C-alpha positions in Angstrom: -9.8 -30.5 2.3 -6.6 -29.2 3.4 -3.5 -28.5 1.9 0.1 -26.7 2.2 0.9 -24.3 -0.3 4.6 -23.5 -0.9 5.0 -20.0 -2.4 8.0 -18.9 -4.2 8.6 -14.9 -4.6 10.9 -12.6 -6.9 14.3 -12.1 -5.3 14.6 -9.2 -2.7 10.8 -9.3 -1.8 9.7 -8.4 1.4 8.2 -11.2 3.7 4.7 -12.2 2.5 3.2 -14.1 5.3 1.2 -11.7 6.8 -0.6 -11.3 3.6 -1.0 -14.8 2.9 -3.1 -15.0 6.6 -5.7 -12.5 5.0 -6.6 -14.6 2.2 -9.9 -16.4 2.7 -9.2 -20.2 3.2 -5.7 -19.6 4.4 -5.6 -21.0 8.4 -1.9 -20.1 8.8 1.3 -19.1 6.9 5.1 -18.7 7.8 8.0 -17.0 5.9 10.7 -19.4 4.9 14.3 -19.3 3.7 15.2 -21.6 1.0 13.8 -22.8 -2.2 10.5 -21.7 -1.1 9.6 -18.1 0.7 6.8 -19.2 2.4 4.1 -21.7 3.3 0.4 -21.8 3.9 -2.0 -23.9 5.4 -5.2 -23.7 3.5 -8.8 -25.4 3.8 -11.5 -25.9 1.5 -14.7 -27.7 1.2 -13.0 -29.2 -2.0 -9.9 -29.9 -3.9 -11.3 -27.9 -7.0 -12.1 -24.6 -4.9 -9.0 -25.0 -3.0 -7.2 -24.9 -6.5 -9.4 -22.5 -8.1 -9.9 -20.1 -5.5 -7.2 -20.0 -2.4 -4.2 -21.0 -4.7 -5.1 -18.9 -7.3 -5.6 -15.7 -4.9 -2.0 -16.6 -3.8 -0.9 -16.5 -7.3 -1.9 -13.3 -7.9 -0.3 -11.7 -4.9 2.1 -9.0 -6.5 5.9 -10.8 -6.6 4.4 -14.4 -6.6 6.4 -16.7 -8.9 4.7 -19.8 -8.1 2.3 -21.6 -5.7 2.3 -25.3 -5.7 -0.7 -27.0 -3.3 0.2 -30.2 -1.6 -3.1 -31.8 0.1 -2.8 -33.7 3.4 -3.6 -37.2 3.4 -4.0 -40.0 5.8 -1.6 -39.9 8.7 -0.4 -36.7 8.4 -3.7 -35.0 8.7 -4.6 -37.2 11.5 -1.4 -36.3 13.4 -2.2 -32.4 12.6 -5.8 -33.1 14.1 -4.6 -34.7 17.1 -2.2 -31.9 17.6 -4.8 -29.3 17.2 -3.3 -27.7 14.5 -6.3 -28.6 12.2 -9.9 -29.0 12.5 -11.4 -32.7 12.4 -13.2 -33.3 9.1 
């Protein structure tokens, strides 16, 4: 299972993408501007493990206010696989 995780942090925080990349299960991460401060692509063997371990690890980073997961499904996942962004299941 793979999901994007949208992350909001406290105001005036340093970028956190590098910290996100250090979490087990995070494939890639980028800092953003706008309502979310970072986005991570995460992978786990189940949606439960993704939520309970990967997303919870992100929520425990100092300064993180919210982390919301958005699982990849259907054609989006297929396009990412074809682009070589994610591994085929």
